[in-house]
PQR file of N, CA, C, O and H, with PARSE charges and radii, in Angstrom:
ATOM      1  N   MET A   1       0.834  -1.172   0.000 -0.4000 1.5000
ATOM      2  CA  MET A   1       0.000   0.000   0.000 -0.0000 2.0000
ATOM      3  C   MET A   1       0.882   1.239   0.000  0.5500 1.7000
ATOM      4  O   MET A   1       1.913   1.259   0.672 -0.5500 1.4000
ATOM      5  N   LEU A   2       0.503   2.257  -0.730 -0.4000 1.5000
ATOM      6  CA  LEU A   2       1.292   3.476  -0.835 -0.0000 2.0000
ATOM      7  C   LEU A   2       1.030   4.400   0.351  0.5500 1.7000
ATOM      8  O   LEU A   2      -0.109   4.548   0.796 -0.5500 1.4000
ATOM      9  H   LEU A   2      -0.335   2.240  -1.276  0.4000 1.0000
ATOM     10  N   THR A   3       2.088   5.015   0.852 -0.4000 1.5000
ATOM     11  CA  THR A   3       1.962   5.980   1.944 -0.0000 2.0000
ATOM     12  C   THR A   3       2.732   7.232   1.583  0.5500 1.7000
ATOM     13  O   THR A   3       3.749   7.140   0.897 -0.5500 1.4000
ATOM     14  H   THR A   3       3.013   4.895   0.490  0.4000 1.0000
ATOM     15  N   PRO A   4       2.285   8.401   2.019 -0.5600 1.5000
ATOM     16  CA  PRO A   4       3.021   9.627   1.720  0.2800 2.0000
ATOM     17  C   PRO A   4       4.324   9.696   2.508  0.5500 1.7000
ATOM     18  O   PRO A   4       4.410   9.193   3.628 -0.5500 1.4000
ATOM     19  N   LYS A   5       5.345  10.329   1.909 -0.4000 1.5000
ATOM     20  CA  LYS A   5       6.642  10.419   2.573 -0.0000 2.0000
ATOM     21  C   LYS A   5       6.642  11.475   3.672  0.5500 1.7000
ATOM     22  O   LYS A   5       7.235  11.265   4.730 -0.5500 1.4000
ATOM     23  H   LYS A   5       5.276  10.737   0.999  0.4000 1.0000
ATOM     24  N   LYS A   6       5.980  12.615   3.434 -0.4000 1.5000
ATOM     25  CA  LYS A   6       5.937  13.689   4.424 -0.0000 2.0000
ATOM     26  C   LYS A   6       4.503  13.870   4.911  0.5500 1.7000
ATOM     27  O   LYS A   6       3.582  14.061   4.116 -0.5500 1.4000
ATOM     28  H   LYS A   6       5.498  12.786   2.574  0.4000 1.0000
ATOM     29  N   VAL A   7       4.333  13.809   6.199 -0.4000 1.5000
ATOM     30  CA  VAL A   7       3.018  13.989   6.797 -0.0000 2.0000
ATOM     31  C   VAL A   7       3.163  15.012   7.910  0.5500 1.7000
ATOM     32  O   VAL A   7       4.057  14.895   8.748 -0.5500 1.4000
ATOM     33  H   VAL A   7       5.081  13.655   6.844  0.4000 1.0000
ATOM     34  N   LYS A   8       2.288  16.020   7.927 -0.4000 1.5000
ATOM     35  CA  LYS A   8       2.404  17.081   8.928 -0.0000 2.0000
ATOM     36  C   LYS A   8       2.056  16.567  10.328  0.5500 1.7000
ATOM     37  O   LYS A   8       2.815  16.782  11.273 -0.5500 1.4000
ATOM     38  H   LYS A   8       1.562  16.116   7.246  0.4000 1.0000
ATOM     39  N   HIS A   9       0.932  15.902  10.462 -0.4000 1.5000
ATOM     40  CA  HIS A   9       0.512  15.374  11.760 -0.0000 2.0000
ATOM     41  C   HIS A   9       0.236  13.886  11.604  0.5500 1.7000
ATOM     42  O   HIS A   9      -0.804  13.489  11.079 -0.5500 1.4000
ATOM     43  H   HIS A   9       0.315  15.727   9.694  0.4000 1.0000
ATOM     44  N   ARG A  10       1.163  13.077  12.058 -0.4000 1.5000
ATOM     45  CA  ARG A  10       0.973  11.635  11.959 -0.0000 2.0000
ATOM     46  C   ARG A  10       0.243  11.128  13.198  0.5500 1.7000
ATOM     47  O   ARG A  10       0.574  11.519  14.317 -0.5500 1.4000
ATOM     48  H   ARG A  10       2.008  13.399  12.485  0.4000 1.0000
ATOM     49  N   LYS A  11      -0.744  10.263  13.003 -0.4000 1.5000
ATOM     50  CA  LYS A  11      -1.503   9.720  14.123 -0.0000 2.0000
ATOM     51  C   LYS A  11      -0.696   8.607  14.783  0.5500 1.7000
ATOM     52  O   LYS A  11      -0.332   7.627  14.132 -0.5500 1.4000
ATOM     53  H   LYS A  11      -1.013   9.946  12.094  0.4000 1.0000
ATOM     54  N   TRP A  12      -0.423   8.757  16.058 -0.4000 1.5000
ATOM     55  CA  TRP A  12       0.316   7.744  16.798 -0.0000 2.0000
ATOM     56  C   TRP A  12      -0.631   6.629  17.206  0.5500 1.7000
ATOM     57  O   TRP A  12      -1.730   6.880  17.700 -0.5500 1.4000
ATOM     58  H   TRP A  12      -0.718   9.553  16.587  0.4000 1.0000
ATOM     59  N   GLN A  13      -0.195   5.403  16.996 -0.4000 1.5000
ATOM     60  CA  GLN A  13      -0.990   4.250  17.369 -0.0000 2.0000
ATOM     61  C   GLN A  13      -0.758   3.925  18.843  0.5500 1.7000
ATOM     62  O   GLN A  13       0.329   4.150  19.375 -0.5500 1.4000
ATOM     63  H   GLN A  13       0.698   5.199  16.596  0.4000 1.0000
ATOM     64  N   LYS A  14      -1.784   3.397  19.490 -0.4000 1.5000
ATOM     65  CA  LYS A  14      -1.637   2.998  20.889 -0.0000 2.0000
ATOM     66  C   LYS A  14      -0.824   1.709  20.927  0.5500 1.7000
ATOM     67  O   LYS A  14      -1.230   0.695  20.360 -0.5500 1.4000
ATOM     68  H   LYS A  14      -2.667   3.215  19.058  0.4000 1.0000
ATOM     69  N   GLY A  15       0.308   1.753  21.587 -0.4000 1.5000
ATOM     70  CA  GLY A  15       1.171   0.590  21.656 -0.0000 2.0000
ATOM     71  C   GLY A  15       0.664  -0.441  22.650  0.5500 1.7000
ATOM     72  O   GLY A  15      -0.155  -0.136  23.517 -0.5500 1.4000
ATOM     73  H   GLY A  15       0.638   2.577  22.047  0.4000 1.0000
ATOM     74  N   ARG A  16       1.145  -1.629  22.517 -0.4000 1.5000
ATOM     75  CA  ARG A  16       0.745  -2.692  23.422 -0.0000 2.0000
ATOM     76  C   ARG A  16       1.443  -2.565  24.764  0.5500 1.7000
ATOM     77  O   ARG A  16       0.903  -2.999  25.782 -0.5500 1.4000
ATOM     78  H   ARG A  16       1.810  -1.877  21.813  0.4000 1.0000
ATOM     79  N   GLY A  17       2.617  -1.984  24.785 -0.4000 1.5000
ATOM     80  CA  GLY A  17       3.329  -1.833  26.047 -0.0000 2.0000
ATOM     81  C   GLY A  17       4.195  -3.043  26.332  0.5500 1.7000
ATOM     82  O   GLY A  17       4.018  -4.113  25.750 -0.5500 1.4000
ATOM     83  H   GLY A  17       3.055  -1.631  23.959  0.4000 1.0000
ATOM     84  N   ARG A  18       5.129  -2.848  27.234 -0.4000 1.5000
ATOM     85  CA  ARG A  18       6.024  -3.944  27.583 -0.0000 2.0000
ATOM     86  C   ARG A  18       5.423  -4.783  28.703  0.5500 1.7000
ATOM     87  O   ARG A  18       4.901  -4.241  29.677 -0.5500 1.4000
ATOM     88  H   ARG A  18       5.273  -1.979  27.706  0.4000 1.0000
ATOM     89  N   ASP A  19       5.495  -6.078  28.568 -0.4000 1.5000
ATOM     90  CA  ASP A  19       5.093  -7.027  29.606 -0.0000 2.0000
ATOM     91  C   ASP A  19       3.693  -6.745  30.131  0.5500 1.7000
ATOM     92  O   ASP A  19       3.481  -6.674  31.341 -0.5500 1.4000
ATOM     93  H   ASP A  19       5.920  -6.518  27.776  0.4000 1.0000
ATOM     94  N   ARG A  20       2.748  -6.586  29.228 -0.4000 1.5000
ATOM     95  CA  ARG A  20       1.376  -6.320  29.662 -0.0000 2.0000
ATOM     96  C   ARG A  20       0.716  -7.577  30.205  0.5500 1.7000
ATOM     97  O   ARG A  20      -0.351  -7.500  30.813 -0.5500 1.4000
ATOM     98  H   ARG A  20       2.920  -6.643  28.245  0.4000 1.0000
ATOM     99  N   ASP A  21       1.337  -8.735  29.993 -0.4000 1.5000
ATOM    100  CA  ASP A  21       0.725  -9.972  30.450 -0.0000 2.0000
ATOM    101  C   ASP A  21       1.078 -10.304  31.890  0.5500 1.7000
ATOM    102  O   ASP A  21       0.526 -11.249  32.454 -0.5500 1.4000
ATOM    103  H   ASP A  21       2.204  -8.797  29.499  0.4000 1.0000
ATOM    104  N   SER A  22       1.983  -9.549  32.497 -0.4000 1.5000
ATOM    105  CA  SER A  22       2.404  -9.859  33.853 -0.0000 2.0000
ATOM    106  C   SER A  22       1.755  -8.903  34.848  0.5500 1.7000
ATOM    107  O   SER A  22       1.296  -7.821  34.483 -0.5500 1.4000
ATOM    108  H   SER A  22       2.432  -8.782  32.039  0.4000 1.0000
ATOM    109  N   VAL A  23       1.725  -9.317  36.098 -0.4000 1.5000
ATOM    110  CA  VAL A  23       1.160  -8.500  37.170 -0.0000 2.0000
ATOM    111  C   VAL A  23       2.240  -7.553  37.672  0.5500 1.7000
ATOM    112  O   VAL A  23       3.405  -7.937  37.784 -0.5500 1.4000
ATOM    113  H   VAL A  23       2.097 -10.196  36.395  0.4000 1.0000
ATOM    114  N   ALA A  24       1.858  -6.322  37.973 -0.4000 1.5000
ATOM    115  CA  ALA A  24       2.817  -5.310  38.400 -0.0000 2.0000
ATOM    116  C   ALA A  24       3.427  -5.676  39.754  0.5500 1.7000
ATOM    117  O   ALA A  24       2.731  -6.131  40.661 -0.5500 1.4000
ATOM    118  H   ALA A  24       0.912  -6.010  37.883  0.4000 1.0000
ATOM    119  N   THR A  25       4.723  -5.470  39.867 -0.4000 1.5000
ATOM    120  CA  THR A  25       5.403  -5.700  41.140 -0.0000 2.0000
ATOM    121  C   THR A  25       5.962  -4.409  41.715  0.5500 1.7000
ATOM    122  O   THR A  25       6.265  -4.339  42.906 -0.5500 1.4000
ATOM    123  H   THR A  25       5.288  -5.100  39.130  0.4000 1.0000
ATOM    124  N   ARG A  26       6.104  -3.371  40.867 -0.4000 1.5000
ATOM    125  CA  ARG A  26       6.551  -2.076  41.360 -0.0000 2.0000
ATOM    126  C   ARG A  26       5.355  -1.170  41.551  0.5500 1.7000
ATOM    127  O   ARG A  26       4.295  -1.393  40.966 -0.5500 1.4000
ATOM    128  H   ARG A  26       5.858  -3.427  39.899  0.4000 1.0000
ATOM    129  N   MET A  27       5.525  -0.149  42.371 -0.4000 1.5000
ATOM    130  CA  MET A  27       4.482   0.853  42.614 -0.0000 2.0000
ATOM    131  C   MET A  27       3.191   0.204  43.115  0.5500 1.7000
ATOM    132  O   MET A  27       2.107   0.560  42.652 -0.5500 1.4000
ATOM    133  H   MET A  27       6.386   0.033  42.846  0.4000 1.0000
ATOM    134  N   VAL A  28       3.290  -0.729  44.041 -0.4000 1.5000
ATOM    135  CA  VAL A  28       2.112  -1.409  44.551 -0.0000 2.0000
ATOM    136  C   VAL A  28       1.723  -0.902  45.936  0.5500 1.7000
ATOM    137  O   VAL A  28       0.757  -1.395  46.518 -0.5500 1.4000
ATOM    138  H   VAL A  28       4.171  -1.018  44.417  0.4000 1.0000
ATOM    139  N   ASP A  29       2.456   0.072  46.476 -0.4000 1.5000
ATOM    140  CA  ASP A  29       2.106   0.628  47.774 -0.0000 2.0000
ATOM    141  C   ASP A  29       0.937   1.592  47.624  0.5500 1.7000
ATOM    142  O   ASP A  29       0.823   2.295  46.620 -0.5500 1.4000
ATOM    143  H   ASP A  29       3.241   0.472  46.003  0.4000 1.0000
ATOM    144  N   ILE A  30       0.076   1.616  48.625 -0.4000 1.5000
ATOM    145  CA  ILE A  30      -1.087   2.499  48.599 -0.0000 2.0000
ATOM    146  C   ILE A  30      -0.665   3.872  49.095  0.5500 1.7000
ATOM    147  O   ILE A  30      -0.051   3.994  50.155 -0.5500 1.4000
ATOM    148  H   ILE A  30       0.168   1.045  49.441  0.4000 1.0000
ATOM    149  N   SER A  31      -0.997   4.912  48.324 -0.4000 1.5000
ATOM    150  CA  SER A  31      -0.612   6.273  48.686 -0.0000 2.0000
ATOM    151  C   SER A  31      -1.612   6.916  49.634  0.5500 1.7000
ATOM    152  O   SER A  31      -1.219   7.624  50.561 -0.5500 1.4000
ATOM    153  H   SER A  31      -1.496   4.813  47.463  0.4000 1.0000
ATOM    154  N   PHE A  32      -2.903   6.676  49.411 -0.4000 1.5000
ATOM    155  CA  PHE A  32      -3.942   7.311  50.211 -0.0000 2.0000
ATOM    156  C   PHE A  32      -4.926   6.257  50.687  0.5500 1.7000
ATOM    157  O   PHE A  32      -5.315   5.381  49.915 -0.5500 1.4000
ATOM    158  H   PHE A  32      -3.222   6.100  48.658  0.4000 1.0000
ATOM    159  N   GLY A  33      -5.331   6.328  51.941 -0.4000 1.5000
ATOM    160  CA  GLY A  33      -6.359   5.441  52.471 -0.0000 2.0000
ATOM    161  C   GLY A  33      -5.839   4.074  52.847  0.5500 1.7000
ATOM    162  O   GLY A  33      -4.635   3.853  52.978 -0.5500 1.4000
ATOM    163  H   GLY A  33      -5.015   7.040  52.569  0.4000 1.0000
ATOM    164  N   GLN A  34      -6.796   3.147  53.020 -0.4000 1.5000
ATOM    165  CA  GLN A  34      -6.467   1.800  53.476 -0.0000 2.0000
ATOM    166  C   GLN A  34      -6.719   0.732  52.417  0.5500 1.7000
ATOM    167  O   GLN A  34      -6.234  -0.392  52.549 -0.5500 1.4000
ATOM    168  H   GLN A  34      -7.774   3.326  52.914  0.4000 1.0000
ATOM    169  N   TYR A  35      -7.464   1.062  51.376 -0.4000 1.5000
ATOM    170  CA  TYR A  35      -7.838   0.079  50.366 -0.0000 2.0000
ATOM    171  C   TYR A  35      -7.343   0.512  48.997  0.5500 1.7000
ATOM    172  O   TYR A  35      -7.175   1.704  48.740 -0.5500 1.4000
ATOM    173  H   TYR A  35      -7.858   1.975  51.268  0.4000 1.0000
ATOM    174  N   GLY A  36      -7.109  -0.453  48.121 -0.4000 1.5000
ATOM    175  CA  GLY A  36      -6.652  -0.139  46.773 -0.0000 2.0000
ATOM    176  C   GLY A  36      -7.091  -1.208  45.790  0.5500 1.7000
ATOM    177  O   GLY A  36      -7.534  -2.287  46.183 -0.5500 1.4000
ATOM    178  H   GLY A  36      -7.246  -1.422  48.329  0.4000 1.0000
ATOM    179  N   LEU A  37      -6.964  -0.898  44.514 -0.4000 1.5000
ATOM    180  CA  LEU A  37      -7.290  -1.833  43.439 -0.0000 2.0000
ATOM    181  C   LEU A  37      -6.013  -2.277  42.754  0.5500 1.7000
ATOM    182  O   LEU A  37      -5.082  -1.487  42.592 -0.5500 1.4000
ATOM    183  H   LEU A  37      -6.604  -0.021  44.195  0.4000 1.0000
ATOM    184  N   LYS A  38      -5.966  -3.542  42.350 -0.4000 1.5000
ATOM    185  CA  LYS A  38      -4.819  -4.050  41.619 -0.0000 2.0000
ATOM    186  C   LYS A  38      -5.330  -4.937  40.490  0.5500 1.7000
ATOM    187  O   LYS A  38      -6.088  -5.877  40.727 -0.5500 1.4000
ATOM    188  H   LYS A  38      -6.722  -4.183  42.482  0.4000 1.0000
ATOM    189  N   ALA A  39      -4.915  -4.636  39.269 -0.4000 1.5000
ATOM    190  CA  ALA A  39      -5.321  -5.438  38.117 -0.0000 2.0000
ATOM    191  C   ALA A  39      -4.516  -6.732  38.101  0.5500 1.7000
ATOM    192  O   ALA A  39      -3.287  -6.700  38.156 -0.5500 1.4000
ATOM    193  H   ALA A  39      -4.299  -3.872  39.076  0.4000 1.0000
ATOM    194  N   MET A  40      -5.196  -7.854  38.028 -0.4000 1.5000
ATOM    195  CA  MET A  40      -4.531  -9.151  38.051 -0.0000 2.0000
ATOM    196  C   MET A  40      -4.321  -9.724  36.650  0.5500 1.7000
ATOM    197  O   MET A  40      -3.604 -10.712  36.492 -0.5500 1.4000
ATOM    198  H   MET A  40      -6.194  -7.880  37.983  0.4000 1.0000
ATOM    199  N   THR A  41      -4.931  -9.120  35.638 -0.4000 1.5000
ATOM    200  CA  THR A  41      -4.723  -9.536  34.259 -0.0000 2.0000
ATOM    201  C   THR A  41      -4.479  -8.302  33.407  0.5500 1.7000
ATOM    202  O   THR A  41      -4.774  -7.182  33.826 -0.5500 1.4000
ATOM    203  H   THR A  41      -5.513  -8.318  35.767  0.4000 1.0000
ATOM    204  N   ALA A  42      -3.948  -8.505  32.225 -0.4000 1.5000
ATOM    205  CA  ALA A  42      -3.645  -7.390  31.330 -0.0000 2.0000
ATOM    206  C   ALA A  42      -4.913  -6.936  30.626  0.5500 1.7000
ATOM    207  O   ALA A  42      -5.586  -7.733  29.970 -0.5500 1.4000
ATOM    208  H   ALA A  42      -3.709  -9.414  31.884  0.4000 1.0000
ATOM    209  N   ALA A  43      -5.240  -5.651  30.762 -0.4000 1.5000
ATOM    210  CA  ALA A  43      -6.417  -5.085  30.099 -0.0000 2.0000
ATOM    211  C   ALA A  43      -6.366  -3.576  30.207  0.5500 1.7000
ATOM    212  O   ALA A  43      -5.691  -3.026  31.078 -0.5500 1.4000
ATOM    213  H   ALA A  43      -4.694  -5.004  31.294  0.4000 1.0000
ATOM    214  N   TRP A  44      -7.089  -2.906  29.310 -0.4000 1.5000
ATOM    215  CA  TRP A  44      -7.245  -1.463  29.414 -0.0000 2.0000
ATOM    216  C   TRP A  44      -8.373  -1.190  30.395  0.5500 1.7000
ATOM    217  O   TRP A  44      -9.441  -1.795  30.304 -0.5500 1.4000
ATOM    218  H   TRP A  44      -7.637  -3.353  28.603  0.4000 1.0000
ATOM    219  N   VAL A  45      -8.137  -0.278  31.334 -0.4000 1.5000
ATOM    220  CA  VAL A  45      -9.151   0.092  32.316 -0.0000 2.0000
ATOM    221  C   VAL A  45      -9.449   1.564  32.126  0.5500 1.7000
ATOM    222  O   VAL A  45      -8.548   2.399  32.191 -0.5500 1.4000
ATOM    223  H   VAL A  45      -7.269   0.214  31.408  0.4000 1.0000
ATOM    224  N   ASP A  46     -10.733   1.889  31.887 -0.4000 1.5000
ATOM    225  CA  ASP A  46     -11.076   3.289  31.677 -0.0000 2.0000
ATOM    226  C   ASP A  46     -11.616   3.902  32.969  0.5500 1.7000
ATOM    227  O   ASP A  46     -11.784   3.208  33.972 -0.5500 1.4000
ATOM    228  H   ASP A  46     -11.465   1.210  31.834  0.4000 1.0000
ATOM    229  N   SER A  47     -11.880   5.185  32.933 -0.4000 1.5000
ATOM    230  CA  SER A  47     -12.261   5.915  34.141 -0.0000 2.0000
ATOM    231  C   SER A  47     -13.615   5.466  34.681  0.5500 1.7000
ATOM    232  O   SER A  47     -13.834   5.496  35.893 -0.5500 1.4000
ATOM    233  H   SER A  47     -11.744   5.748  32.118  0.4000 1.0000
ATOM    234  N   ARG A  48     -14.528   5.051  33.804 -0.4000 1.5000
ATOM    235  CA  ARG A  48     -15.840   4.598  34.281 -0.0000 2.0000
ATOM    236  C   ARG A  48     -15.715   3.327  35.111  0.5500 1.7000
ATOM    237  O   ARG A  48     -16.420   3.167  36.107 -0.5500 1.4000
ATOM    238  H   ARG A  48     -14.351   5.028  32.820  0.4000 1.0000
ATOM    239  N   GLN A  49     -14.824   2.423  34.711 -0.4000 1.5000
ATOM    240  CA  GLN A  49     -14.635   1.188  35.464 -0.0000 2.0000
ATOM    241  C   GLN A  49     -13.993   1.465  36.816  0.5500 1.7000
ATOM    242  O   GLN A  49     -14.370   0.860  37.819 -0.5500 1.4000
ATOM    243  H   GLN A  49     -14.251   2.553  33.902  0.4000 1.0000
ATOM    244  N   ILE A  50     -13.020   2.381  36.846 -0.4000 1.5000
ATOM    245  CA  ILE A  50     -12.378   2.736  38.110 -0.0000 2.0000
ATOM    246  C   ILE A  50     -13.384   3.389  39.049  0.5500 1.7000
ATOM    247  O   ILE A  50     -13.404   3.088  40.242 -0.5500 1.4000
ATOM    248  H   ILE A  50     -12.714   2.873  36.031  0.4000 1.0000
ATOM    249  N   GLU A  51     -14.213   4.274  38.525 -0.4000 1.5000
ATOM    250  CA  GLU A  51     -15.225   4.945  39.344 -0.0000 2.0000
ATOM    251  C   GLU A  51     -16.254   3.951  39.862  0.5500 1.7000
ATOM    252  O   GLU A  51     -16.681   4.068  41.011 -0.5500 1.4000
ATOM    253  H   GLU A  51     -14.198   4.519  37.556  0.4000 1.0000
ATOM    254  N   ALA A  52     -16.666   2.981  39.059 -0.4000 1.5000
ATOM    255  CA  ALA A  52     -17.620   1.965  39.503 -0.0000 2.0000
ATOM    256  C   ALA A  52     -17.021   1.108  40.615  0.5500 1.7000
ATOM    257  O   ALA A  52     -17.715   0.763  41.571 -0.5500 1.4000
ATOM    258  H   ALA A  52     -16.319   2.886  38.126  0.4000 1.0000
ATOM    259  N   ALA A  53     -15.756   0.768  40.498 -0.4000 1.5000
ATOM    260  CA  ALA A  53     -15.091  -0.012  41.544 -0.0000 2.0000
ATOM    261  C   ALA A  53     -14.978   0.799  42.826  0.5500 1.7000
ATOM    262  O   ALA A  53     -15.173   0.262  43.916 -0.5500 1.4000
ATOM    263  H   ALA A  53     -15.192   1.048  39.721  0.4000 1.0000
ATOM    264  N   ARG A  54     -14.664   2.091  42.706 -0.4000 1.5000
ATOM    265  CA  ARG A  54     -14.551   2.950  43.888 -0.0000 2.0000
ATOM    266  C   ARG A  54     -15.885   3.044  44.618  0.5500 1.7000
ATOM    267  O   ARG A  54     -15.930   2.977  45.846 -0.5500 1.4000
ATOM    268  H   ARG A  54     -14.506   2.527  41.820  0.4000 1.0000
ATOM    269  N   ARG A  55     -16.977   3.200  43.860 -0.4000 1.5000
ATOM    270  CA  ARG A  55     -18.303   3.284  44.477 -0.0000 2.0000
ATOM    271  C   ARG A  55     -18.683   1.970  45.151  0.5500 1.7000
ATOM    272  O   ARG A  55     -19.270   1.980  46.234 -0.5500 1.4000
ATOM    273  H   ARG A  55     -16.941   3.255  42.862  0.4000 1.0000
ATOM    274  N   ALA A  56     -18.360   0.845  44.530 -0.4000 1.5000
ATOM    275  CA  ALA A  56     -18.671  -0.459  45.119 -0.0000 2.0000
ATOM    276  C   ALA A  56     -17.897  -0.669  46.414  0.5500 1.7000
ATOM    277  O   ALA A  56     -18.439  -1.203  47.382 -0.5500 1.4000
ATOM    278  H   ALA A  56     -17.884   0.837  43.651  0.4000 1.0000
ATOM    279  N   ILE A  57     -16.637  -0.254  46.437 -0.4000 1.5000
ATOM    280  CA  ILE A  57     -15.823  -0.405  47.646 -0.0000 2.0000
ATOM    281  C   ILE A  57     -16.376   0.462  48.766  0.5500 1.7000
ATOM    282  O   ILE A  57     -16.513  -0.009  49.895 -0.5500 1.4000
ATOM    283  H   ILE A  57     -16.197   0.180  45.650  0.4000 1.0000
ATOM    284  N   THR A  58     -16.699   1.730  48.474 -0.4000 1.5000
ATOM    285  CA  THR A  58     -17.224   2.607  49.523 -0.0000 2.0000
ATOM    286  C   THR A  58     -18.580   2.113  50.022  0.5500 1.7000
ATOM    287  O   THR A  58     -18.867   2.223  51.213 -0.5500 1.4000
ATOM    288  H   THR A  58     -16.588   2.112  47.556  0.4000 1.0000
ATOM    289  N   ARG A  59     -19.419   1.571  49.139 -0.4000 1.5000
ATOM    290  CA  ARG A  59     -20.705   1.021  49.560 -0.0000 2.0000
ATOM    291  C   ARG A  59     -20.499  -0.174  50.480  0.5500 1.7000
ATOM    292  O   ARG A  59     -21.198  -0.312  51.485 -0.5500 1.4000
ATOM    293  H   ARG A  59     -19.186   1.481  48.171  0.4000 1.0000
ATOM    294  N   HIS A  60     -19.556  -1.029  50.149 -0.4000 1.5000
ATOM    295  CA  HIS A  60     -19.277  -2.213  50.959 -0.0000 2.0000
ATOM    296  C   HIS A  60     -18.705  -1.825  52.321  0.5500 1.7000
ATOM    297  O   HIS A  60     -19.032  -2.452  53.328 -0.5500 1.4000
ATOM    298  H   HIS A  60     -18.988  -0.917  49.333  0.4000 1.0000
ATOM    299  N   ILE A  61     -17.865  -0.811  52.361 -0.4000 1.5000
ATOM    300  CA  ILE A  61     -17.281  -0.355  53.622 -0.0000 2.0000
ATOM    301  C   ILE A  61     -18.362   0.241  54.515  0.5500 1.7000
ATOM    302  O   ILE A  61     -18.346   0.011  55.725 -0.5500 1.4000
ATOM    303  H   ILE A  61     -17.600  -0.302  51.542  0.4000 1.0000
ATOM    304  N   GLN A  62     -19.298   0.999  53.955 -0.4000 1.5000
ATOM    305  CA  GLN A  62     -20.362   1.610  54.752 -0.0000 2.0000
ATOM    306  C   GLN A  62     -21.297   0.555  55.330  0.5500 1.7000
ATOM    307  O   GLN A  62     -21.822   0.741  56.427 -0.5500 1.4000
ATOM    308  H   GLN A  62     -19.311   1.187  52.973  0.4000 1.0000
ATOM    309  N   ILE A  63     -21.517  -0.546  54.617 -0.4000 1.5000
ATOM    310  CA  ILE A  63     -22.372  -1.619  55.123 -0.0000 2.0000
ATOM    311  C   ILE A  63     -21.694  -2.312  56.298  0.5500 1.7000
ATOM    312  O   ILE A  63     -22.367  -2.665  57.266 -0.5500 1.4000
ATOM    313  H   ILE A  63     -21.091  -0.697  53.725  0.4000 1.0000
ATOM    314  N   ASP A  64     -20.389  -2.514  56.238 -0.4000 1.5000
ATOM    315  CA  ASP A  64     -19.666  -3.215  57.296 -0.0000 2.0000
ATOM    316  C   ASP A  64     -19.586  -2.408  58.586  0.5500 1.7000
ATOM    317  O   ASP A  64     -19.480  -2.992  59.665 -0.5500 1.4000
ATOM    318  H   ASP A  64     -19.843  -2.227  55.452  0.4000 1.0000
ATOM    319  N   GLN A  65     -19.632  -1.102  58.503 -0.4000 1.5000
ATOM    320  CA  GLN A  65     -19.457  -0.290  59.716 -0.0000 2.0000
ATOM    321  C   GLN A  65     -20.685  -0.201  60.543  0.5500 1.7000
ATOM    322  O   GLN A  65     -20.680   0.448  61.589 -0.5500 1.4000
ATOM    323  H   GLN A  65     -19.718  -0.628  57.627  0.4000 1.0000
TER
END
């Protein structure tokens, strides 16, 4: 397929990243609060999913108290 040699604004593709199949071992300390989330499999997580998890955790904590 033909492509132009000079392009003013080239669209960058989202890369797969290095070692996306492994679980993170660095930066696993919690900065704020007592609870945290950790992804156990490789996947893209968007803000709606993080917000839904945060709401579920706070709801569960309020029920326990």
